[in-house]
C-alpha positions as CSV (number, residue, x, y, z in Angstrom):
1,M,112.7,-9.9,62.1
2,R,110.6,-6.9,63.6
3,K,109.9,-5.6,60.3
4,S,108.3,-9.2,59.7
5,L,106.1,-9.4,62.5
6,L,104.7,-5.7,62.0
7,A,103.7,-7.4,58.6
8,L,102.4,-10.5,60.1
9,T,100.4,-8.5,62.2
10,F,99.0,-6.0,59.7
11,L,97.7,-8.9,57.7
12,M,96.2,-10.6,60.6
13,L,94.3,-7.3,61.3
14,C,92.9,-7.3,57.8
15,S,92.2,-10.8,58.1
16,A,90.2,-10.1,61.2
17,L,88.3,-6.8,59.5
18,I,87.7,-8.8,56.2
19,S,86.0,-11.5,58.1
20,K,84.0,-9.1,60.3
21,E,82.9,-7.1,57.0
22,V,81.7,-10.7,55.5
23,K,79.7,-11.5,58.5
24,R,78.4,-8.1,58.6
25,S,77.7,-8.5,55.0
26,T,75.7,-12.2,55.3
27,K,73.8,-11.1,58.6
28,E,73.2,-7.9,56.4
29,A,71.8,-10.3,53.3
30,L,69.8,-12.4,55.6
31,A,67.6,-9.6,57.3
32,S,67.3,-8.4,53.8
33,L,65.9,-12.0,52.4
34,Q,63.6,-11.7,55.5
35,S,62.2,-8.4,55.0
36,G,61.7,-9.1,51.5
37,V,59.7,-11.7,52.2
38,E,57.6,-10.5,54.8
39,R,57.1,-7.4,51.9
40,I,55.5,-9.8,49.3
41,I,53.1,-11.4,52.1
42,L,51.9,-7.8,53.3
43,N,51.4,-6.6,49.8
44,A,49.8,-9.7,48.7
45,D,47.5,-10.7,51.4
46,P,48.4,-9.6,55.0
47,D,45.9,-12.2,56.3
48,V,46.7,-15.1,54.2
49,H,47.4,-18.2,56.4
50,I,50.6,-19.1,55.8
51,G,54.0,-21.3,56.9
52,I,57.2,-21.1,55.1
53,E,60.5,-22.7,55.7
54,V,63.9,-21.9,53.8
55,I,66.8,-24.1,54.6
56,S,70.3,-24.0,53.0
57,L,71.6,-27.5,51.8
58,T,75.1,-26.7,52.0
59,N,75.4,-26.2,55.6
60,G,71.6,-27.0,56.9
61,E,71.3,-22.8,57.9
62,K,67.6,-21.7,58.2
63,L,67.3,-18.6,55.8
64,Y,63.4,-17.8,56.3
65,Q,60.6,-19.4,59.0
66,K,57.1,-18.3,58.9
67,D,55.5,-20.7,61.0
68,P,57.2,-24.2,59.9
69,H,55.5,-26.3,62.4
70,H,52.2,-25.5,62.0
71,L,49.5,-27.6,60.1
72,F,48.5,-27.0,56.6
73,V,46.6,-29.2,53.5
74,P,49.1,-29.3,51.1
75,A,47.3,-30.5,48.1
76,S,49.3,-32.2,45.2
77,C,52.9,-30.7,46.7
78,L,51.9,-34.4,48.7
79,K,52.7,-36.1,46.0
80,M,56.7,-35.9,46.4
81,I,56.3,-37.9,49.3
82,T,54.4,-40.6,47.7
83,G,56.7,-40.3,45.1
84,A,59.9,-40.8,47.2
85,A,58.0,-43.3,48.9
86,A,57.5,-45.2,45.8
87,L,61.3,-44.9,44.4
88,H,62.3,-46.3,48.0
89,Q,60.1,-49.3,48.6
90,L,59.6,-50.6,45.3
91,G,62.4,-49.2,43.6
92,V,63.5,-47.5,40.6
93,D,63.0,-50.4,37.9
94,F,59.7,-51.6,39.2
95,R,57.2,-52.7,36.7
96,F,53.2,-53.3,37.2
97,E,52.5,-57.0,35.9
98,T,48.7,-57.1,34.2
99,K,48.7,-60.8,33.3
100,L,46.3,-63.1,31.2
101,L,46.2,-66.4,33.4
102,T,43.9,-69.7,32.4
103,D,42.4,-72.6,34.8
104,G,42.2,-74.4,31.6
105,K,44.3,-76.2,28.8
106,I,44.7,-75.9,25.2
107,E,43.9,-78.2,22.8
108,R,44.4,-78.1,19.3
109,K,44.0,-74.6,18.7
110,V,41.4,-74.3,21.7
111,L,41.7,-72.9,25.0
112,R,39.7,-74.9,27.4
113,G,38.7,-73.3,30.0
114,N,38.3,-69.4,31.8
115,L,40.4,-66.7,31.2
116,Y,41.3,-64.4,34.2
117,L,42.4,-60.9,33.3
118,Q,44.4,-59.7,36.9
119,G,45.5,-56.4,37.4
120,S,48.2,-55.4,39.8
121,G,47.5,-51.3,39.9
122,D,49.3,-49.9,36.7
123,P,48.2,-46.4,36.2
124,E,49.6,-46.2,32.4
125,F,47.3,-49.2,31.4
126,A,45.9,-48.8,27.4
127,V,44.6,-50.4,24.9
128,R,47.6,-51.0,22.9
129,D,49.0,-53.3,26.0
130,L,45.7,-55.1,25.9
131,E,46.2,-55.4,22.2
132,E,49.4,-56.9,22.9
133,L,47.9,-59.5,25.8
134,V,45.9,-60.5,22.7
135,F,48.6,-61.0,20.3
136,Q,50.5,-63.3,22.8
137,L,47.5,-65.2,22.7
138,K,47.8,-65.6,18.8
139,L,51.1,-66.6,19.2
140,Q,50.4,-69.9,20.8
141,N,47.5,-70.4,18.1
142,I,44.6,-70.1,20.2
143,T,41.6,-69.5,17.9
144,H,38.7,-70.0,20.4
145,I,37.7,-69.7,23.9
146,D,36.2,-72.1,25.6
147,G,35.1,-70.9,28.6
148,D,34.2,-67.3,30.3
149,L,36.2,-64.2,30.7
150,Y,36.8,-63.0,34.8
151,V,38.5,-59.4,35.4
152,D,40.7,-60.1,38.6
153,N,41.5,-57.0,40.5
154,T,41.5,-58.1,44.0
155,L,45.0,-56.7,44.8
156,F,43.3,-53.8,45.8
157,D,40.3,-53.2,47.7
158,G,38.1,-51.2,45.3
159,I,37.0,-48.4,47.1
160,C,37.8,-45.5,44.8
161,Q,37.0,-42.7,46.6
162,G,39.7,-41.4,49.0
163,P,38.9,-40.4,52.5
164,G,38.3,-36.6,52.6
165,W,37.8,-36.3,49.2
166,M,34.9,-33.5,48.2
167,W,31.8,-35.6,46.9
168,D,31.1,-33.7,43.5
169,D,34.4,-33.6,42.4
170,K,33.7,-37.0,41.1
171,G,33.1,-37.2,37.3
172,Y,36.3,-35.0,36.1
173,D,39.1,-37.0,34.1
174,W,41.6,-36.0,37.2
175,N,39.6,-37.6,39.7
176,A,39.0,-40.9,37.7
177,P,38.5,-43.7,40.0
178,N,41.5,-46.0,40.9
179,D,41.4,-49.8,40.8
180,A,43.9,-52.8,40.4
181,L,43.0,-52.6,37.0
182,I,42.2,-49.6,35.3
183,L,42.5,-48.8,30.8
184,N,43.2,-45.3,29.6
185,H,43.4,-43.5,32.9
186,S,39.8,-45.2,33.9
187,C,38.4,-42.6,31.1
188,I,36.7,-42.7,27.7
189,D,37.6,-40.5,25.0
190,L,34.5,-37.9,22.8
191,W,34.7,-36.7,20.2
192,V,31.6,-34.7,18.8
193,K,31.5,-33.6,15.5
194,P,28.3,-31.2,14.1
195,S,26.1,-33.1,11.2
196,E,26.5,-31.7,8.0
197,K,22.5,-30.9,8.0
198,V,21.5,-28.4,10.5
199,G,18.6,-29.6,13.0
200,E,20.2,-33.0,13.1
201,P,22.1,-34.4,16.2
202,P,25.7,-34.6,15.4
203,F,28.1,-37.3,15.2
204,V,29.5,-38.9,18.6
205,Y,32.5,-41.0,18.4
206,Q,34.1,-43.1,20.9
207,Y,37.6,-44.4,22.0
208,P,38.2,-47.3,23.0
209,K,34.7,-48.7,21.8
210,S,32.7,-50.4,24.0
211,D,29.4,-51.4,25.0
212,F,29.6,-50.7,28.6
213,V,29.6,-47.5,28.1
214,L,26.0,-46.3,27.2
215,I,26.1,-42.9,24.6
216,E,22.7,-40.5,25.0
217,N,23.1,-38.2,22.2
218,H,20.4,-35.5,22.3
219,A,22.4,-32.6,21.3
220,E,21.2,-30.3,17.7
221,T,23.3,-29.4,14.7
222,T,22.7,-25.5,14.7
223,K,23.8,-22.3,12.3
224,E,25.4,-20.7,15.2
225,G,25.5,-19.9,18.8
226,K,27.3,-23.1,20.7
227,D,26.0,-24.6,24.0
228,L,27.2,-28.3,24.6
229,S,27.6,-30.3,27.8
230,V,29.2,-34.1,27.6
231,Q,28.5,-35.6,31.3
232,R,28.2,-38.8,32.7
233,R,25.8,-39.7,35.3
234,W,28.1,-39.7,38.1
235,M,25.8,-39.2,40.8
236,T,23.7,-42.1,40.1
237,K,26.9,-44.1,39.1
238,E,25.9,-44.7,35.9
239,N,27.9,-45.2,32.6
240,I,26.1,-43.4,31.0
241,I,27.0,-40.0,29.0
242,D,24.8,-37.1,28.2
243,V,25.2,-35.1,24.9
244,I,23.1,-32.3,25.0
245,G,22.9,-28.7,23.9
246,K,23.8,-27.1,20.5
247,I,26.8,-27.4,18.1
248,P,27.4,-24.8,15.0
249,S,27.5,-26.8,12.2
250,N,30.5,-24.9,11.2
251,A,32.4,-26.1,14.3
252,E,35.4,-28.3,14.6
253,A,35.3,-32.0,16.5
254,E,34.9,-31.0,20.0
255,H,37.0,-33.5,22.5
256,Y,35.9,-34.8,26.2
257,T,38.1,-37.1,28.2
258,V,35.2,-38.5,30.6
259,S,35.8,-40.5,33.5
260,I,34.1,-44.4,34.1
261,E,32.3,-45.9,36.8
262,D,33.8,-49.7,37.7
263,P,37.2,-49.3,35.2
264,H,38.4,-52.9,36.1
265,L,34.8,-54.0,33.9
266,Y,35.3,-51.6,31.6
267,T,38.8,-52.6,31.1
268,A,37.5,-56.0,30.5
269,H,35.1,-55.5,28.1
270,V,36.8,-53.6,25.7
271,F,39.6,-56.3,26.0
272,R,36.7,-58.7,24.6
273,N,36.0,-56.6,21.8
274,I,39.6,-56.9,20.8
275,L,39.7,-60.5,21.4
276,V,36.6,-61.1,18.9
277,K,38.4,-58.6,16.7
278,S,41.2,-60.3,15.9
279,G,39.3,-63.5,14.9
280,C,39.4,-65.4,18.1
281,V,36.0,-67.3,18.8
282,F,34.5,-66.0,22.5
283,K,31.0,-66.3,23.4
284,G,31.5,-66.8,27.0
285,K,30.2,-63.9,29.8
286,V,32.3,-61.1,31.4
287,E,32.6,-61.3,35.1
288,E,34.4,-60.6,38.5
289,K,36.4,-63.3,39.8
290,A,39.3,-64.1,41.5
291,A,42.0,-66.0,39.9
292,P,42.3,-69.6,41.7
293,K,46.7,-70.1,42.8
294,N,46.8,-72.8,40.4
295,A,46.0,-70.8,37.2
296,I,48.3,-70.9,34.8
297,L,50.0,-67.5,33.0
298,V,49.5,-67.1,29.0
299,A,50.2,-63.7,29.0
300,K,51.7,-60.7,30.4
301,H,52.2,-57.3,30.1
302,S,54.9,-55.0,31.7
303,S,54.2,-51.1,32.7
304,R,57.5,-48.6,32.2
305,P,59.9,-48.6,34.8
306,L,58.9,-47.0,37.9
307,G,61.3,-44.0,37.8
308,L,59.4,-43.0,34.5
309,I,56.0,-43.5,36.0
310,V,56.8,-41.1,38.6
311,E,58.0,-38.2,36.6
312,E,54.6,-38.3,34.5
313,M,52.9,-38.4,37.6
314,M,54.7,-35.1,38.8
315,K,55.4,-33.2,35.8
316,S,51.8,-33.6,34.8
317,S,49.9,-33.9,38.8
318,N,48.7,-37.0,37.8
319,N,46.0,-37.9,40.9
320,L,45.4,-41.8,39.5
321,S,49.1,-42.4,39.3
322,A,49.7,-41.1,42.7
323,N,46.7,-43.3,43.9
324,C,47.9,-46.4,42.4
325,L,51.5,-46.0,44.0
326,F,49.7,-45.3,47.2
327,K,47.9,-48.7,46.9
328,K,50.5,-50.7,45.4
329,M,53.0,-49.8,48.7
330,G,50.2,-50.9,50.8
331,Q,49.6,-53.8,49.2
332,Q,53.3,-54.6,49.1
333,R,54.1,-53.8,52.3
334,F,50.9,-55.1,54.2
335,G,49.9,-57.4,51.9
336,A,46.7,-57.9,49.8
337,P,44.4,-56.0,48.8
338,G,46.2,-52.6,48.9
339,T,44.2,-50.0,50.7
340,W,43.8,-46.2,51.7
341,K,44.8,-47.1,54.9
342,K,48.0,-49.3,54.6
343,G,49.3,-46.9,51.9
344,A,49.1,-44.4,54.5
345,Q,50.6,-46.6,57.0
346,A,53.6,-47.4,54.7
347,V,53.9,-43.6,53.9
348,R,54.0,-42.6,57.3
349,E,56.5,-45.8,58.0
350,F,59.0,-44.4,55.2
351,L,59.1,-41.1,56.6
352,A,59.4,-42.1,60.1
353,Q,62.0,-44.9,59.6
354,T,63.6,-43.8,56.7
355,V,63.5,-40.4,56.4
356,G,63.7,-39.5,60.1
357,V,60.7,-37.1,60.3
358,N,58.6,-37.1,63.4
359,I,54.8,-38.0,62.7
360,D,53.5,-37.8,65.5
361,K,51.1,-34.6,64.2
362,L,51.4,-35.2,60.3
363,V,48.1,-36.8,58.6
364,I,48.3,-38.5,55.3
365,M,45.1,-40.1,53.8
366,D,46.0,-40.4,49.9
367,G,48.9,-40.1,47.7
368,C,47.5,-37.4,45.2
369,G,46.3,-34.7,47.9
370,L,42.8,-34.6,47.3
371,S,42.2,-35.5,50.5
372,R,41.3,-32.4,52.8
373,Y,42.3,-34.4,55.8
374,N,45.5,-34.5,55.0
375,L,48.0,-32.1,57.4
376,I,51.4,-31.4,57.1
377,S,53.7,-28.9,57.6
378,P,56.3,-26.6,55.9
379,H,59.1,-28.3,58.3
380,H,58.1,-31.4,57.6
381,F,58.5,-31.1,53.2
382,V,62.0,-29.1,53.9
383,A,63.4,-31.9,56.2
384,F,62.3,-34.4,53.8
385,L,63.7,-32.2,50.7
386,S,66.9,-32.1,52.7
387,W,67.2,-36.0,53.5
388,M,66.0,-36.7,49.8
389,H,68.6,-34.7,48.1
390,R,71.1,-36.9,49.5
391,Q,69.9,-40.2,48.5
392,F,72.0,-41.1,45.3
393,S,70.3,-44.2,44.8
394,Y,67.2,-42.5,43.4
395,C,68.0,-38.5,44.0
396,S,68.4,-38.0,40.4
397,E,65.0,-39.5,39.6
398,F,63.1,-37.7,41.5
399,M,65.2,-34.3,41.2
400,A,64.0,-35.2,37.3
401,S,60.6,-35.4,38.0
402,L,60.0,-32.5,39.6
403,P,58.5,-29.6,37.3
404,I,61.0,-27.0,36.1
405,S,60.0,-23.4,36.4
406,G,58.8,-21.7,32.8
407,T,59.9,-25.0,31.4
408,D,57.6,-27.9,31.6
409,G,55.0,-29.7,34.1
410,T,52.7,-27.3,36.1
411,L,55.4,-25.0,36.0
412,N,55.2,-24.5,32.6
413,R,53.4,-21.3,32.4
414,R,54.9,-19.8,35.9
415,M,58.0,-18.0,36.5
416,V,58.4,-17.3,33.0
417,H,60.8,-14.5,33.0
418,S,64.9,-15.3,32.1
419,N,65.9,-14.6,35.5
420,L,63.6,-17.2,37.1
421,K,63.2,-19.6,34.1
422,G,64.7,-22.7,34.6
423,K,65.9,-22.1,37.9
424,V,63.4,-23.6,40.4
425,R,62.2,-27.5,40.3
426,A,59.2,-28.0,42.5
427,K,56.2,-29.6,43.3
428,T,52.8,-27.4,43.1
429,G,49.3,-28.1,45.0
430,S,46.2,-26.4,44.4
431,M,42.6,-26.7,45.5
432,T,39.7,-24.2,46.1
433,G,41.4,-22.1,49.2
434,I,44.7,-23.7,49.0
435,S,47.8,-23.3,47.5
436,S,51.2,-24.7,47.9
437,L,54.8,-25.3,46.5
438,A,57.8,-26.7,47.5
439,G,61.0,-28.2,46.0
440,Y,64.8,-26.6,45.6
441,L,66.4,-23.5,43.4
442,M,69.7,-22.6,43.1
443,T,71.0,-18.9,44.8
444,K,72.8,-16.1,42.6
445,D,76.0,-17.7,44.7
446,G,75.4,-21.3,43.4
447,E,74.0,-22.3,46.7
448,W,71.4,-25.0,46.8
449,I,68.2,-24.2,48.9
450,A,65.0,-26.3,49.7
451,F,62.1,-24.3,50.5
452,S,58.5,-25.2,51.3
453,I,55.1,-22.5,51.2
454,L,51.8,-23.4,52.4
455,Q,49.0,-21.3,52.1
456,N,45.4,-22.3,53.2
457,G,42.2,-20.4,54.1
458,F,42.1,-18.0,51.2
459,T,39.2,-16.7,49.2
460,G,40.2,-15.2,46.7
461,K,41.5,-16.3,43.1
462,T,44.4,-19.2,43.7
463,A,46.4,-17.9,40.9
464,E,46.9,-14.6,42.3
465,Y,48.2,-16.5,45.4
466,K,51.0,-18.8,43.2
467,T,52.1,-15.3,41.8
468,E,52.1,-12.8,44.0
469,I,53.5,-14.8,46.8
470,E,54.5,-17.9,45.8
471,D,56.6,-17.2,42.5
472,E,58.0,-13.6,44.1
473,I,59.4,-15.5,47.0
474,C,61.3,-18.0,44.6
475,A,62.6,-14.8,42.8
476,L,64.0,-13.3,45.9
477,L,65.8,-16.7,46.5
478,V,67.0,-17.3,43.3
479,N,68.4,-13.7,43.7
480,F,69.2,-13.8,47.0
481,S,73.3,-13.5,47.4
482,R,75.5,-13.4,50.5
483,N,78.0,-11.3,49.0
484,E,76.8,-8.2,47.3
């Protein structure tokens, strides 16, 4: 009996010593992690305005904090919240519907009445989808349309420029205007191919072809020397594209993607061309007009499920898709038309009432993060990520949409080393003087981590702040262990 008591006492002492050692080891590991993060920041830029929060998703422990409640301009990191809010409000299987309606009737292969091409905000609507609508008309044996073609984009407000956007960002394909009816991401694709003879203008091909866009070709084919410029007259809001400069005679065809003004009208003009090319007789005009409430559906295209649209948006950081989702949520929640203000209300409502985030100081103005009025803290992001991690109904779609380090999306060329590749799932953000990264990763012990790193106000190269601070901190977290 006495020996048993001595053995039990010995075991209890050993257990206490081991527990004390583990606690000490964990405390030392955290201290090492925290000093490591500070060292990374100090070596890169000790004066950078940076906010960081890192928490364990296992027990909610805060592993590191640096100004976690300070507000920052998040850039494209905001798309995470837009995507999650859309999955929650609209549903994973939601589909945008683009419709062809008529106020007339079909008599002996003739549609006696007007056609209405009505958009609902589909960001992926393409030429093949217009061809599908025309094909549906052909299946009904319609060979003549005795009326006009009206484009109905009234589900959105038609204000393409978001609040707080830089005025001189217009004209770029990544800043193409959003609308309830868009085609080819509100862009036209051009190929410039040198002529066979020096001194002659190069060939310019466009897709999709439309008389809504005018090409002014003032370029020249030369023996050598390349100085080619392809740009739309965006300052005067004209759909005139100037091709100027020189292209060598031995050069390959150059490809350009140019954004288009009034994308809804552009879509309608391309539709008319496809309609006529299919053999259907149409001599009416193309104008804007809302479809009457009693209009009859004659054809319809449904988009891919929302889960797949969100995945493409997040992987490629697609601004247009994010803003279409933003306005769609506003339109669905508060009624047509979808506006920037209604979209902001819908997202803020999601954060406050569903996620449970304090939104008193948070500012959200758009869905894509281009607005410099947007303000959010690292703590907002981490609280959101922690909540999202527990949502069984759409967490898998959300996680699948995040770029993976060294593998795909906007993290394809970052953290490519074997010890980091495939171990970080996060959304990037980048504008002049702004860099951000937020998402999930797994530590050396298999512990899931949610993190947010927001940087503002620097004048150096953005790439350096991404690789020397964000990527290095992620490397430190991936290699973090409480047991070593």
